[in-house]
C-alpha positions as CSV (number, residue, x, y, z in Angstrom):
1,M,78.6,200.2,89.5
2,S,78.7,203.5,91.0
3,T,78.3,207.2,89.9
4,Y,80.0,210.3,90.7
5,R,77.7,213.2,90.1
6,T,77.3,217.0,90.8
7,L,74.8,219.5,89.6
8,W,75.2,221.2,86.4
9,N,76.0,224.9,86.8
10,L,72.5,226.5,86.7
11,S,73.9,229.8,85.1
12,G,74.8,227.9,81.9
13,S,73.2,225.5,79.5
14,P,72.7,222.0,80.2
15,P,75.2,219.7,78.5
16,V,74.4,218.0,75.1
17,P,73.5,214.2,75.9
18,R,76.8,212.8,74.5
19,N,78.5,209.9,76.0
20,L,82.2,209.3,76.2
21,V,83.9,205.9,76.7
22,W,87.3,205.8,78.1
23,F,89.1,202.8,76.7
24,R,92.1,201.4,78.7
25,S,92.7,197.5,79.1
26,D,89.4,196.9,77.2
27,L,90.2,197.2,73.5
28,R,87.0,195.4,72.1
29,I,83.4,196.3,71.2
30,A,81.8,193.0,72.4
31,D,81.2,192.2,75.9
32,N,82.4,195.6,77.0
33,S,80.4,196.9,79.9
34,A,81.3,200.5,79.6
35,L,80.6,200.7,75.8
36,H,77.3,198.7,76.2
37,A,76.1,201.2,78.9
38,A,77.1,204.3,77.1
39,T,75.2,203.2,74.0
40,S,72.1,201.7,75.6
41,P,70.1,203.7,75.1
42,A,71.9,205.6,72.4
43,P,72.0,209.3,73.0
44,D,70.8,211.7,70.3
45,A,74.2,213.4,70.1
46,G,76.1,210.1,69.7
47,V,78.9,208.5,71.5
48,L,82.7,209.1,71.5
49,G,85.5,207.0,72.4
50,V,88.8,208.0,73.9
51,F,92.2,206.4,74.7
52,V,94.9,208.2,76.4
53,I,98.7,207.5,75.3
54,S,100.7,208.0,78.4
55,P,104.4,207.3,77.8
56,G,105.2,208.2,81.4
57,E,102.8,205.9,82.7
58,W,104.0,203.1,80.5
59,T,107.6,203.8,81.7
60,A,106.7,203.9,85.3
61,H,104.9,200.6,85.2
62,D,107.5,198.9,83.2
63,V,105.3,198.2,80.2
64,A,107.3,196.2,77.7
65,P,107.7,197.6,74.2
66,A,106.0,194.4,72.8
67,R,103.0,195.0,74.8
68,V,102.9,198.8,73.6
69,D,103.2,197.7,70.2
70,L,100.1,195.3,70.5
71,I,98.0,197.8,72.2
72,L,98.8,200.3,69.3
73,R,98.0,197.9,66.7
74,S,94.8,196.8,68.6
75,L,93.7,200.4,68.7
76,R,93.6,200.5,65.2
77,V,91.4,197.5,64.8
78,L,89.1,199.0,67.6
79,S,89.0,202.2,65.9
80,G,87.8,200.7,62.7
81,D,85.3,198.7,64.6
82,L,83.8,201.7,66.3
83,A,83.8,204.0,63.3
84,A,81.7,201.4,61.5
85,R,79.2,201.9,64.3
86,N,79.4,205.8,64.1
87,I,81.7,206.0,67.1
88,P,84.9,207.9,66.4
89,L,87.9,206.8,68.6
90,L,89.8,209.9,69.8
91,I,93.4,209.5,70.8
92,V,95.1,212.0,73.2
93,T,98.4,212.1,75.0
94,A,99.0,212.4,78.6
95,H,102.9,212.5,79.2
96,T,102.3,211.5,82.9
97,P,99.4,209.9,84.8
98,R,98.9,213.4,86.6
99,D,98.1,215.0,83.4
100,V,95.2,212.4,82.6
101,P,92.5,214.4,84.4
102,K,93.1,217.7,82.8
103,V,93.6,216.1,79.3
104,L,90.3,214.3,79.4
105,G,88.5,217.2,81.0
106,E,89.4,219.4,78.2
107,L,88.4,216.9,75.6
108,A,85.1,216.4,77.3
109,Q,84.4,220.2,77.3
110,R,85.5,220.5,73.7
111,Y,83.0,218.0,72.7
112,R,80.4,218.9,75.2
113,V,80.1,215.4,76.8
114,S,77.6,214.8,79.6
115,A,78.8,211.5,80.9
116,L,81.9,209.3,81.1
117,Y,81.9,205.5,81.2
118,F,84.9,203.4,81.9
119,N,85.8,200.0,83.1
120,R,88.0,199.8,86.4
121,E,91.5,199.1,86.7
122,Y,92.7,197.9,90.2
123,E,96.0,198.7,90.5
124,V,97.0,201.4,93.1
125,N,98.1,204.2,90.8
126,E,95.4,203.3,88.2
127,A,92.7,203.4,90.9
128,R,94.1,206.9,92.2
129,R,94.0,208.1,88.6
130,D,90.6,207.2,88.1
131,H,89.4,208.9,91.3
132,L,91.1,212.2,90.3
133,V,89.5,211.8,86.8
134,C,86.1,211.4,88.5
135,T,86.7,214.1,91.0
136,A,87.6,216.4,88.0
137,F,84.8,215.7,86.2
138,A,82.3,216.0,88.9
139,G,83.4,219.6,89.1
140,L,82.6,219.9,85.3
141,G,79.1,218.8,86.0
142,I,79.8,215.5,84.2
143,D,78.8,212.0,85.4
144,C,81.5,209.4,85.7
145,T,80.0,205.8,85.8
146,P,82.7,203.1,86.4
147,F,82.0,199.2,85.8
148,D,83.9,196.0,86.9
149,D,84.8,194.5,83.5
150,R,88.3,193.1,83.7
151,V,87.2,190.2,85.9
152,V,84.1,188.0,85.8
153,L,83.4,188.8,89.5
154,A,84.1,192.2,90.9
155,P,87.1,192.4,93.6
156,G,85.3,192.4,97.0
157,S,82.4,190.3,96.0
158,V,84.1,187.0,96.7
159,R,84.7,187.1,100.5
160,T,84.9,184.7,103.4
161,L,82.1,184.1,105.8
162,D,83.6,186.7,108.2
163,D,83.8,189.1,105.3
164,R,87.4,189.0,104.8
165,P,89.3,188.6,101.5
166,Y,90.3,185.1,100.6
167,T,94.4,184.6,100.6
168,V,94.3,180.9,99.6
169,F,93.3,179.8,96.1
170,T,91.1,176.6,96.7
171,P,88.7,178.1,99.1
172,F,88.5,181.2,96.9
173,K,87.6,179.2,93.7
174,K,84.9,177.2,95.8
175,R,83.4,180.4,96.9
176,W,83.7,181.9,93.5
177,F,81.7,179.3,91.7
178,A,79.0,179.8,94.4
179,V,78.9,183.5,93.8
180,L,78.8,183.1,90.2
181,S,75.9,180.8,90.4
182,D,74.2,183.3,92.7
183,H,74.5,185.8,89.9
184,G,72.9,183.7,87.5
185,G,75.9,182.5,85.7
186,V,78.1,184.1,83.1
187,R,76.6,186.6,80.6
188,V,78.2,188.1,77.6
189,L,77.1,191.4,76.1
190,R,76.7,192.0,72.3
191,A,78.6,194.7,70.4
192,P,76.7,197.8,70.0
193,K,74.4,198.9,67.2
194,D,75.0,201.7,65.0
195,Q,75.0,205.1,66.8
196,S,73.9,208.4,66.0
197,P,76.5,210.2,63.7
198,T,78.6,212.6,65.7
199,G,80.3,214.5,63.0
200,V,83.5,214.0,64.7
201,M,86.4,212.4,62.8
202,P,88.5,209.5,64.5
203,S,92.1,210.3,65.4
204,E,95.0,208.8,63.5
205,I,96.6,206.0,65.5
206,P,100.3,206.6,65.9
207,A,102.6,204.1,64.1
208,S,104.8,203.9,67.0
209,V,105.7,205.7,70.3
210,E,109.1,207.0,70.7
211,G,111.2,204.9,73.2
212,F,108.8,201.9,72.7
213,L,109.9,200.2,69.5
214,S,109.4,196.6,70.0
215,P,112.2,193.9,69.4
216,V,109.5,191.5,68.8
217,D,108.2,190.3,65.4
218,P,104.7,191.7,65.3
219,S,103.7,189.0,63.0
220,L,103.8,186.8,66.2
221,W,100.9,188.6,67.7
222,P,98.3,189.8,65.2
223,A,96.2,192.5,66.9
224,G,92.6,192.9,67.8
225,E,89.4,191.6,68.9
226,H,88.8,189.7,65.8
227,E,92.1,187.8,66.3
228,A,91.5,187.1,69.7
229,I,88.2,185.5,69.2
230,K,89.5,183.4,66.4
231,R,92.2,182.0,68.9
232,L,89.6,181.5,71.4
233,R,87.5,179.3,69.2
234,R,90.2,177.5,67.6
235,F,91.5,176.7,71.2
236,A,88.0,175.6,72.5
237,A,87.4,173.5,69.3
238,S,90.8,171.7,68.9
239,R,93.0,171.8,72.1
240,L,90.8,172.4,75.0
241,D,89.9,168.8,75.7
242,R,93.6,168.0,76.0
243,Y,94.6,171.0,78.0
244,K,95.0,169.2,81.3
245,S,97.3,166.8,79.9
246,D,99.2,168.8,77.5
247,R,99.4,172.3,79.3
248,D,102.6,171.6,81.1
249,H,104.7,170.6,77.8
250,P,106.4,173.7,76.1
251,A,107.1,171.8,73.2
252,I,103.3,170.9,72.6
253,D,100.9,173.6,71.3
254,G,98.7,172.8,74.2
255,T,97.5,176.2,75.7
256,S,95.4,179.0,74.5
257,V,97.9,181.6,74.3
258,L,95.1,184.1,74.9
259,S,97.1,185.9,77.8
260,P,98.3,189.0,75.6
261,Y,94.8,189.4,74.3
262,L,93.3,189.2,78.0
263,A,95.9,191.8,79.1
264,C,95.0,194.5,76.5
265,G,91.2,193.4,76.8
266,A,90.8,192.3,73.1
267,V,88.9,189.3,74.8
268,S,87.2,189.5,77.8
269,P,87.5,186.7,80.9
270,R,83.6,186.2,80.5
271,Q,84.0,185.2,76.8
272,C,86.8,182.7,77.8
273,L,84.6,181.3,80.5
274,L,81.4,181.0,78.2
275,A,83.6,179.1,75.7
276,A,84.7,176.8,78.2
277,L,81.2,176.1,79.5
278,Q,79.8,175.7,76.2
279,A,82.5,173.1,75.6
280,N,81.8,171.4,78.8
281,D,77.9,171.0,78.4
282,G,77.7,173.9,80.9
283,L,79.6,172.4,83.7
284,I,81.8,174.4,85.6
285,D,83.7,172.1,88.1
286,S,83.0,168.7,86.7
287,G,82.9,167.1,83.3
288,G,85.8,167.1,80.8
289,P,89.3,167.6,82.6
290,G,90.5,170.0,80.0
291,P,87.8,172.5,80.3
292,V,87.7,172.1,84.2
293,Q,91.4,172.8,84.4
294,W,91.3,175.9,82.0
295,I,88.5,177.3,84.0
296,S,90.6,176.9,87.2
297,E,93.3,178.9,85.3
298,L,91.0,181.6,84.6
299,V,89.9,181.7,88.2
300,W,93.6,181.9,89.2
301,R,93.7,185.1,87.1
302,E,90.5,186.5,89.1
303,F,92.1,185.6,92.4
304,Y,95.4,187.4,91.8
305,T,93.1,190.3,90.5
306,H,91.1,190.3,94.0
307,I,94.4,190.2,95.9
308,V,95.8,193.4,94.1
309,Q,92.7,195.2,95.2
310,A,92.4,193.9,98.7
311,F,96.1,193.9,99.4
312,P,97.5,197.1,97.7
313,R,101.0,196.6,99.1
314,V,101.7,194.0,96.5
315,C,101.6,196.8,93.9
316,K,104.2,198.7,95.9
317,H,107.1,196.1,95.5
318,R,106.0,194.6,98.9
319,A,105.8,190.9,99.6
320,F,102.3,189.5,100.4
321,K,103.9,188.1,103.4
322,P,105.3,191.1,105.2
323,E,107.8,189.0,107.1
324,T,109.4,187.9,104.1
325,D,110.7,191.4,103.2
326,R,113.3,190.8,105.8
327,I,115.0,188.1,103.7
328,A,118.5,189.1,102.7
329,W,118.6,188.3,99.0
330,R,121.7,187.7,97.5
331,E,123.2,190.4,95.2
332,S,124.9,189.2,92.0
333,P,124.6,191.4,88.8
334,R,126.5,188.8,86.7
335,D,124.5,185.9,87.7
336,F,121.2,188.0,87.1
337,D,122.5,189.1,83.8
338,A,123.3,185.5,82.8
339,W,119.8,184.6,83.8
340,C,118.2,187.4,81.8
341,R,120.3,186.3,78.6
342,G,119.5,182.7,78.9
343,D,123.1,181.7,79.7
344,T,122.9,180.0,83.1
345,G,124.2,176.7,81.8
346,V,120.7,175.1,82.7
347,P,119.3,174.0,79.4
348,I,115.3,174.3,80.1
349,V,116.0,177.6,81.9
350,D,118.1,179.2,79.2
351,A,115.6,177.7,76.3
352,A,112.7,179.6,78.4
353,M,114.5,182.8,78.8
354,R,115.5,183.0,75.1
355,Q,111.8,182.2,74.3
356,L,110.8,185.2,76.3
357,N,113.4,187.5,74.7
358,T,112.7,186.6,71.2
359,T,108.8,186.2,71.3
360,G,107.8,188.2,74.3
361,W,106.0,185.2,75.7
362,M,106.9,182.3,77.9
363,H,105.1,179.2,78.5
364,N,103.5,179.0,82.1
365,R,105.3,175.9,83.2
366,L,108.5,177.6,82.2
367,R,107.6,180.9,84.1
368,M,107.6,178.7,87.3
369,I,110.8,176.9,86.6
370,V,112.9,180.2,85.7
371,A,111.2,182.2,88.6
372,M,112.2,179.3,91.1
373,Y,115.6,179.2,89.6
374,L,116.3,182.9,89.9
375,T,114.7,183.1,93.7
376,K,116.0,179.7,94.9
377,D,119.2,178.6,93.0
378,L,120.6,182.0,92.6
379,F,118.7,183.5,95.6
380,I,118.2,186.7,93.9
381,D,115.2,189.1,94.8
382,W,111.9,188.0,93.1
383,R,111.3,191.7,92.5
384,M,114.2,191.8,90.0
385,G,112.5,188.9,88.0
386,E,109.2,190.3,88.3
387,R,110.4,193.7,86.8
388,Y,112.2,192.0,83.9
389,F,109.3,189.9,82.9
390,M,107.2,193.1,82.9
391,R,109.6,194.9,80.7
392,N,109.5,192.1,78.2
393,L,106.3,190.2,78.3
394,V,103.7,191.0,75.8
395,D,101.2,190.0,78.2
396,G,102.4,191.7,81.1
397,Y,99.7,191.8,83.6
398,L,100.6,193.0,87.1
399,A,98.4,190.9,89.1
400,S,99.2,187.5,87.5
401,N,103.0,188.5,87.1
402,N,103.3,189.5,90.8
403,G,101.3,186.6,91.9
404,G,103.3,184.1,90.1
405,W,106.5,185.4,91.1
406,Q,105.5,185.6,94.8
407,W,104.3,182.0,94.4
408,S,107.7,181.0,93.3
409,A,109.7,182.9,95.7
410,S,107.5,181.5,98.8
411,T,106.5,185.2,99.8
412,G,103.0,185.4,98.5
413,T,99.6,183.9,98.6
414,D,99.4,180.0,98.3
415,A,103.1,180.3,98.3
416,A,105.2,177.3,97.4
417,P,106.6,176.2,100.9
418,Y,110.2,177.4,101.0
419,F,111.3,173.8,101.1
420,R,109.7,173.0,97.9
421,I,112.4,173.9,95.4
422,F,112.3,172.9,91.8
423,N,115.3,170.8,90.3
424,P,115.4,172.7,87.0
425,V,117.2,169.7,85.5
426,S,114.5,167.3,86.7
427,Q,111.9,169.9,85.5
428,G,113.3,169.7,81.9
429,R,113.5,166.0,81.8
430,T,109.8,165.8,83.0
431,Y,108.1,168.4,80.8
432,D,110.5,168.4,77.8
433,A,111.5,164.6,77.9
434,Q,113.0,164.7,74.3
435,G,114.4,168.1,74.5
436,L,112.3,169.4,71.5
437,F,111.7,172.8,73.1
438,I,115.4,173.0,74.3
439,R,116.4,172.1,70.9
440,R,114.4,175.1,69.3
441,F,115.7,177.6,71.6
442,V,119.1,176.5,72.5
443,P,120.4,175.2,69.1
444,E,124.0,174.6,70.1
445,L,122.6,171.6,72.0
446,A,120.5,170.3,69.2
447,G,122.7,167.4,68.3
448,L,122.9,165.9,71.8
449,D,120.8,162.8,72.8
450,D,117.4,163.1,74.7
451,D,119.6,162.4,77.9
452,A,122.5,164.6,77.6
453,I,120.6,167.7,76.3
454,H,119.2,168.3,79.8
455,D,122.7,168.4,81.6
456,P,125.5,168.4,79.1
457,P,129.0,167.0,80.5
458,S,131.5,169.7,80.9
459,L,133.6,168.5,78.0
460,V,130.6,168.6,75.6
461,R,129.8,172.1,77.0
462,A,133.2,173.5,76.1
463,R,133.2,171.7,72.9
464,L,129.7,173.3,71.8
465,G,130.5,176.6,73.4
466,Y,127.7,176.3,75.9
467,S,128.1,177.8,79.5
468,G,129.0,175.8,82.5
469,V,126.4,175.8,85.3
470,I,126.5,179.1,87.4
471,A,124.9,177.6,90.6
472,D,125.1,174.3,92.2
473,H,121.7,173.2,93.0
474,A,122.3,171.2,96.2
475,S,124.3,174.1,97.9
476,A,121.5,176.7,96.7
477,R,118.9,174.5,98.3
478,A,120.8,174.6,101.8
479,R,121.0,178.1,101.6
480,V,117.3,178.7,101.0
481,M,116.6,176.3,103.8
482,K,118.8,178.1,106.1
483,A,117.5,181.6,105.3
484,F,113.9,180.7,105.7
485,K,114.3,178.7,108.8
486,A,116.0,181.7,110.3
487,L,113.1,183.9,109.3
488,N,110.6,181.2,110.9
489,A,112.7,181.3,114.1
490,E,112.8,185.0,114.3
491,A,109.0,185.1,114.0
492,R,108.6,182.6,117.0
493,V,110.5,184.7,119.3
494,P,108.2,186.7,121.6
495,R,108.5,190.4,121.5
496,A,108.3,192.7,124.5
497,P,105.1,194.9,124.2
498,D,105.2,198.3,122.8
499,R,104.3,200.4,125.7
500,T,105.0,203.6,123.7
501,Q,101.1,203.5,122.5
502,S,98.3,202.7,125.0
């Protein structure tokens, strides 16, 4: 925790002790560090909440309409929960991120706020925006206190023995467990008690934002903190034990499907970790295979968030491994469009893409399969797939999305070696053996038997109106091997020293 502070102008009156909580990706009242600090102890003049709607920021960051819709509906739930505790939630609009300091500053002056509390966001643009807000508030004599709440352990707190950020997951996880133990384990904060009335009315939550109308049925994603906690408890009670065995099979309801709620902050990673620990008798890296595996997945999310903070280039459309930026990816708008539509002729890939396009979500095993298919079989730039995901995912979170895409493309941390290339047909046979998932999302193939559904013969494809395969896997593999071997060979060539700088 750090504080930005200046002295109040002595010629004026001191501010009323009223706190302002700036909500962003933390749309909950329980286990919210900024809200907890702002309400403990409760200031006499009460506490206000604020959320900034910024269409320009959403557009610039490729936020999916389905995600915007979930955020807006979650805001309604949050507003009601805050109002029940005498904390009005104010909604303001800043058309671009540059407008945020001015909009928040005017609101703070209007309501005579003396302190601003918020939970950090770690992406480059968001961190710059937050710095500008704190600088502007310091000029107004208003304290700004940020917290690390999007993760269990703050970025920068898990480092190697020689004080470098980790770039490989397994040693990061081992150290993460040790640091968590040193910090006394995980602690979840309670929701705030009733505050002093402020006399301020909460804002109306907009029903929609122009240009962000979601194509996804909102009933698929009930909004808010109560729904998130209900899902967490149901998962921990009924599916967590089988998570390790079920998690890779998309036809099985074997995962938590909490990612949309983690992304908007309706549930915290600490709450998730605590639920897993409670189900595993307090053990974090031993005990039941289901809880242990799910805890590992939570730590993956932490790892990628730490990477974003330590290596900001990944926020700038750059590869984590800089040398891989030299790869000459293939340009084929037609093949990319077929991938986006779910019309590649590979049933498991098409089923996965159709799941994304209709529900705003995709099973994690399928995310790896379709990402590997785009970057290896089609040899199309991973950044195009990363952007398409962000523009369509209800759970779009830059750190996890970028980390997953770069893993598949062999350009990132813990990257799959370039010679490890998924065979998409084999993946379908392994993880959807009976074709149940394919039948659900590629109904034209539903009548085929369990074997043919994974790779229908040409005549069957023509009869059913299903596409032919747009890429030959063996040829694609050879192309990938050649490109990466050339890159590695180039890296081994000694270069003359740069004598222009001494």
